[in-house]
C-alpha positions as CSV (number, residue, x, y, z in Angstrom):
1,X,-76.3,58.4,-34.3
2,X,-76.8,56.1,-31.5
3,X,-73.8,55.0,-29.6
4,X,-71.0,52.2,-29.3
5,X,-71.5,49.3,-27.4
6,X,-69.1,48.8,-25.4
7,X,-66.2,45.9,-26.2
8,X,-67.0,44.5,-22.7
9,X,-70.7,43.6,-24.2
10,X,-69.7,42.7,-27.4
11,X,-67.8,39.5,-26.1
12,X,-70.3,38.2,-23.9
13,X,-73.6,38.5,-26.4
14,X,-71.5,36.7,-28.9
15,X,-70.3,34.0,-26.3
16,X,-74.5,33.6,-24.8
17,X,-75.2,33.4,-28.7
18,X,-73.0,31.2,-29.8
19,X,-74.2,28.2,-31.6
20,X,-74.1,24.5,-30.2
21,X,-71.6,22.4,-32.2
22,X,-71.0,18.2,-32.0
23,X,-67.3,19.5,-30.8
24,X,-68.9,21.0,-28.2
25,X,-70.6,18.0,-27.7
26,X,-66.9,15.4,-27.9
27,X,-65.3,18.2,-24.7
28,X,-68.1,18.0,-22.8
29,X,-68.2,14.0,-22.7
30,X,-64.0,14.3,-22.1
31,X,-64.3,16.1,-19.4
32,X,-66.7,14.2,-17.5
33,X,-64.6,10.9,-17.6
34,X,-61.2,12.9,-16.8
35,X,-63.4,13.5,-13.8
36,X,-64.5,10.0,-13.2
37,X,-61.4,9.0,-13.8
38,X,-59.4,11.6,-11.6
39,X,-62.4,10.5,-7.9
40,X,-62.1,7.2,-9.0
41,X,-58.1,6.9,-8.9
42,X,-58.4,9.2,-5.2
43,X,-60.3,6.7,-3.9
44,X,-58.5,3.8,-4.8
45,X,-55.4,5.7,-2.8
46,X,-57.3,6.3,-0.1
47,X,-58.1,2.6,0.6
48,X,-56.8,0.3,2.9
49,X,-55.6,-2.7,1.8
50,X,-55.9,-4.8,5.2
51,X,-60.2,-3.5,4.3
52,X,-62.0,-6.6,4.7
53,X,-60.0,-8.7,6.0
54,X,-61.4,-10.8,9.0
55,X,-58.6,-10.6,12.4
56,X,-58.2,-14.6,12.8
57,X,-56.0,-13.7,9.0
58,X,-54.5,-10.5,10.4
59,X,-53.2,-12.4,13.8
60,X,-51.8,-15.3,10.9
61,X,-50.0,-12.4,8.7
62,X,-48.2,-10.8,12.0
63,X,-47.2,-14.6,13.1
64,X,-45.4,-14.2,9.6
65,X,-43.8,-12.0,9.3
66,X,-42.2,-11.6,13.2
67,X,-41.4,-14.5,11.8
68,X,-39.5,-13.6,9.2
69,X,-38.1,-10.8,10.9
70,X,-36.4,-14.0,13.0
71,X,-35.5,-15.2,10.1
72,X,-33.4,-11.9,8.6
73,X,-32.0,-11.3,11.9
74,X,-30.4,-15.2,12.1
75,X,-29.0,-14.4,8.4
76,X,-27.5,-11.1,9.2
77,X,-25.9,-12.6,12.5
78,X,-24.6,-15.4,10.5
79,X,-23.5,-13.6,6.9
80,X,-22.3,-10.8,10.5
81,X,-19.9,-13.9,11.6
82,X,-18.6,-14.8,8.1
83,X,-17.4,-11.6,7.2
84,X,-16.0,-11.1,10.8
85,X,-14.0,-14.4,10.2
86,X,-13.5,-14.1,6.8
87,X,-11.8,-9.5,7.7
88,X,-9.6,-11.6,10.9
89,X,-7.9,-14.3,8.0
90,X,-7.3,-11.2,5.1
91,X,-5.3,-9.3,8.8
92,X,-3.8,-12.6,9.2
93,X,-3.1,-13.3,5.2
94,X,-1.3,-10.0,5.1
95,X,0.6,-10.1,8.0
96,X,2.5,-12.9,7.2
97,X,2.6,-12.2,3.3
98,X,4.4,-8.7,5.2
99,X,6.7,-10.9,7.7
100,X,7.7,-12.9,5.4
101,X,8.2,-10.0,2.8
102,X,10.7,-8.5,5.8
103,X,12.4,-11.8,6.3
104,X,13.0,-11.7,2.8
105,X,14.0,-8.4,2.1
106,X,16.3,-8.9,5.4
107,X,18.5,-12.7,4.0
108,X,18.4,-10.1,0.2
109,X,20.4,-7.6,3.0
110,X,21.9,-10.4,5.1
111,X,23.6,-12.4,1.4
112,X,24.3,-9.4,-0.3
113,X,21.5,-10.8,-3.7
114,X,20.8,-7.0,-3.7
115,X,21.5,-3.8,-4.5
116,X,20.9,-1.2,-2.3
117,X,21.5,3.0,-0.4
118,X,21.0,4.1,3.1
119,X,23.1,6.4,5.1
120,X,26.6,5.5,6.6
121,X,30.1,6.5,5.2
122,X,32.7,5.8,2.9
123,X,36.2,5.6,3.9
124,X,38.9,6.2,1.2
125,X,42.3,4.5,2.1
126,X,45.6,5.6,0.0
127,X,48.3,3.4,0.3
128,X,51.6,5.0,1.3
129,X,55.6,3.7,1.4
130,X,53.9,0.1,3.0
131,X,52.1,-2.6,1.5
132,X,49.0,-2.7,3.0
133,X,48.3,-5.9,4.9
134,X,45.3,-8.2,4.0
135,X,45.2,-8.5,7.8
136,X,44.3,-4.8,9.1
137,X,41.6,-4.9,6.2
138,X,40.5,-8.2,7.9
139,X,40.9,-6.4,10.9
140,X,38.9,-3.3,9.1
141,X,36.2,-5.7,8.6
142,X,35.2,-7.2,11.9
143,X,35.0,-3.9,13.4
144,X,32.6,-2.9,10.5
145,X,30.8,-6.2,11.6
146,X,31.4,-5.4,14.9
147,X,29.8,-2.1,14.5
148,X,26.1,-2.9,13.0
149,X,27.3,-2.5,9.4
150,X,24.1,-3.8,6.9
151,X,26.0,-3.9,3.8
152,X,29.7,-3.3,2.2
153,X,31.4,-2.5,-0.6
154,X,35.4,-2.6,-1.3
155,X,36.7,-1.1,-4.4
156,X,33.3,-2.9,-6.8
157,X,33.1,-6.3,-4.1
158,X,29.9,-6.9,-1.9
159,X,31.4,-8.3,0.8
160,X,29.0,-10.3,2.6
161,X,29.5,-13.7,5.5
162,X,30.9,-15.2,3.2
163,X,33.7,-12.8,1.4
164,X,37.6,-13.0,2.4
165,X,40.7,-10.8,1.5
166,X,44.0,-12.3,1.0
167,X,47.0,-10.9,-0.5
168,X,49.9,-12.2,-2.5
169,X,53.0,-10.4,-5.0
170,X,50.0,-9.7,-6.6
171,X,48.0,-7.7,-4.7
172,X,45.5,-7.1,-2.9
173,X,41.7,-9.1,-3.6
174,X,38.3,-9.9,-1.9
175,X,37.5,-13.4,-2.5
176,X,40.0,-13.9,-5.5
177,X,38.7,-10.2,-7.2
178,X,42.3,-8.1,-7.4
179,X,41.7,-5.0,-5.6
180,X,44.1,-2.0,-6.0
181,X,44.7,1.8,-4.5
182,X,42.9,4.0,-3.5
183,X,40.4,0.7,-1.2
184,X,37.2,2.6,-1.4
185,X,34.7,1.3,1.3
186,X,30.8,2.1,1.2
187,X,29.1,1.5,4.2
188,X,25.0,0.6,5.3
189,X,24.8,1.6,8.3
190,X,24.7,4.3,11.8
191,X,28.3,6.5,11.1
192,X,27.3,7.9,15.3
193,X,28.7,4.4,15.7
194,X,30.3,2.7,12.7
195,X,33.1,6.3,12.4
196,X,34.1,5.5,16.1
197,X,34.6,2.3,16.1
198,X,36.6,2.4,13.6
199,X,38.7,5.7,15.3
200,X,39.2,3.7,18.3
201,X,42.9,3.8,19.8
202,X,45.1,1.2,18.2
203,X,41.4,0.3,16.0
204,X,41.5,-0.3,12.1
205,X,42.6,3.4,11.1
206,X,45.4,3.5,14.4
207,X,46.4,0.8,12.4
208,X,46.4,1.8,8.5
209,X,48.1,5.1,9.0
210,X,50.9,2.8,11.2
211,X,51.1,1.5,7.8
212,X,51.7,5.2,6.6
213,X,48.7,4.5,4.8
214,X,45.9,8.4,4.3
215,X,42.3,8.3,5.4
216,X,39.8,10.3,4.6
217,X,36.1,9.1,6.1
218,X,33.3,11.0,4.8
219,X,29.6,10.5,6.6
220,X,26.6,10.8,3.9
221,X,22.7,10.7,4.4
222,X,22.5,8.2,1.2
223,X,25.5,5.6,0.1
224,X,24.2,3.3,-2.5
225,X,26.3,-0.4,-3.0
226,X,25.3,-1.4,-6.8
227,X,27.8,-4.2,-6.2
228,X,25.7,-8.4,-5.3
229,X,27.9,-10.7,-4.0
230,X,27.9,-14.0,-6.3
231,X,25.3,-16.3,-6.2
232,X,26.4,-19.8,-4.0
233,X,25.7,-22.7,-4.6
234,X,25.1,-25.3,-1.3
235,X,26.1,-28.8,-1.9
236,X,26.6,-30.2,2.0
237,X,24.0,-27.6,3.8
238,X,20.6,-28.4,3.8
239,X,17.3,-26.9,6.4
240,X,15.8,-28.2,9.2
241,X,12.4,-29.3,8.9
């Protein structure tokens, strides 16, 4: 008996003795075309686009590129100046807008046309046996304004520059609106300045106590004044242009 041949030898014999078929020719042509295309692509990528250009043409091209670069720099400088100008105008416009809003807010607070809140104090005055005269409340109002009170309310009535306090047989009134004891003053401002001004010797609170009134002053981190002053129509006064 003969020994079986190794598997590797059998595979080699099959490869060497394989019959030629048309598909083999197609594969060979495809490989040849692929190799040709690859070589052509490598040559195109490695070629210099300026090969074959004359020296005078290169000088002209360089001059054109230099002019284009200078033109772009000039345009960039112009655009930068325009951008800086626009930013400056925008900043000025924003500053003017903010200033106008601040002035409007201050005018609204001063005129009492909007509700306000802030730190301050609440003073409650309870009438005793002797009625409180309107003169004593006018003194309180004057001292509050002199001490820097920014907003004042008396029994739900916003007190502004045009407000007035009167008293007749029916009782105390604020700009014609009747009020009664206890009288609650809501004040927004610096309590460290306002309270000593009220309690100064022979001042507003001293005169009220002389009328047998009871006074309670409480400081508050947040005083809210919801009332607003009535709108006034000005007939004679006009702004100077």
